[in-house]
C-alpha positions in Angstrom: -11.4 44.0 -2.0 -14.0 41.9 -3.8 -15.8 39.1 -2.0 -14.9 35.6 -3.1 -17.7 34.3 -5.3 -16.3 30.9 -6.2 -18.1 27.9 -4.7 -16.9 24.3 -4.2 -18.7 23.0 -7.3 -16.6 25.5 -9.4 -13.5 23.7 -8.3 -14.8 20.2 -7.8 -13.1 18.6 -10.8 -9.8 20.4 -10.1 -9.9 19.1 -6.5 -10.8 15.5 -7.6 -7.9 15.5 -10.1 -5.5 16.8 -7.4 -6.5 14.0 -5.0 -6.0 11.3 -7.8 -2.6 12.8 -8.7 -1.5 12.8 -5.0 -2.7 9.2 -4.5 -0.8 8.0 -7.6 2.4 9.9 -6.5 2.3 8.4 -3.0 1.6 4.9 -4.3 4.7 5.2 -6.6 6.8 6.5 -3.8 5.6 3.8 -1.4 6.1 1.0 -4.0 9.7 2.3 -4.7 10.4 2.5 -1.0 9.4 -1.2 -0.5 11.5 -2.4 -3.4 9.2 -2.2 -6.4 8.1 -5.8 -6.6 6.2 -8.5 -4.8 8.3 -9.9 -2.0 7.0 -13.4 -2.8 6.8 -13.9 -6.5 8.6 -10.8 -7.9 5.6 -9.4 -9.8 6.2 -5.8 -10.9 4.3 -5.2 -14.2 1.3 -3.2 -12.9 1.6 -0.9 -9.9 -2.1 -1.1 -9.3 -1.8 -4.8 -8.6 0.7 -4.2 -5.8 -0.6 -3.9 -2.2 0.8 -3.5 1.3 0.2 -6.3 3.9 0.8 -5.4 7.5 2.9 -8.1 9.2 1.2 -7.6 12.5 -2.3 -6.2 12.5 -2.1 -5.2 16.2 0.7 -2.7 15.4 -1.2 -1.2 12.4 -1.8 2.6 13.0 -3.5 3.2 9.6 -4.2 1.7 6.2 -1.6 2.7 3.6 -4.1 2.8 0.7 -6.9 4.4 2.6 -5.7 6.8 5.3 -2.1 7.0 4.1 -2.8 9.7 1.5 -3.5 12.2 4.2 -0.4 11.5 6.3 3.1 13.0 6.0 5.6 10.9 4.0 7.6 10.4 7.2 4.6 8.8 8.9 3.8 6.8 5.8 7.3 5.5 5.7 7.1 4.4 9.4 3.9 2.5 8.6 5.4 1.0 5.4 8.2 -0.4 7.6 5.6 -2.7 9.2 4.4 -4.0 5.8 5.3 -6.3 3.0 4.8 -5.3 -0.6 2.9 -8.1 -2.3 0.9 -8.6 -5.5 -2.9 -9.0 -5.2 -2.7 -12.8 -5.8 0.0 -13.3 -3.1 -1.9 -11.0 -0.7 -5.1 -13.2 -1.1 -3.0 -16.3 -0.6 -1.5 -14.8 2.6 -5.0 -14.2 4.0 -6.3 -17.6 3.0 -3.3 -19.3 4.7 -1.6 -20.6 1.5 1.4 -18.4 1.8 3.4 -17.9 4.9 5.1 -14.7 6.0 8.8 -14.7 6.4 9.8 -15.5 9.9 6.5 -17.2 10.9 7.9 -20.8 10.5 11.5 -21.4 10.0 10.9 -24.7 8.2 9.5 -22.9 5.1 11.2 -20.3 2.9 9.4 -17.1 2.0 7.2 -17.7 -1.0 6.9 -21.5 -0.5 3.4 -23.0 -0.2 2.7 -24.2 3.3 0.9 -27.4 4.1 -2.7 -26.9 5.2 
């Protein structure tokens, strides 16, 4: 049997493409699992503008977009259950305090601007 002569650099581009393909596949699956649109404004035009916001950071085991690509789909689904699917704009507004998460304050409806 001949000794393997390939080295990583021979396969680097193939491996990079495989990682990109897996990330895109998992992102599509995760977005579909969460309903396919922003839970605040309904945005759904570009999947790259949709993000996952953990409702409670203390219960976060891993980041969906970062570490999630190396996890099983079952573990990813369990983590997605702790998240909201939001567009990038709404996600920034959540973190700046302009949007309120459902269930935080019963006086406001999801998607309403809260008084600051």
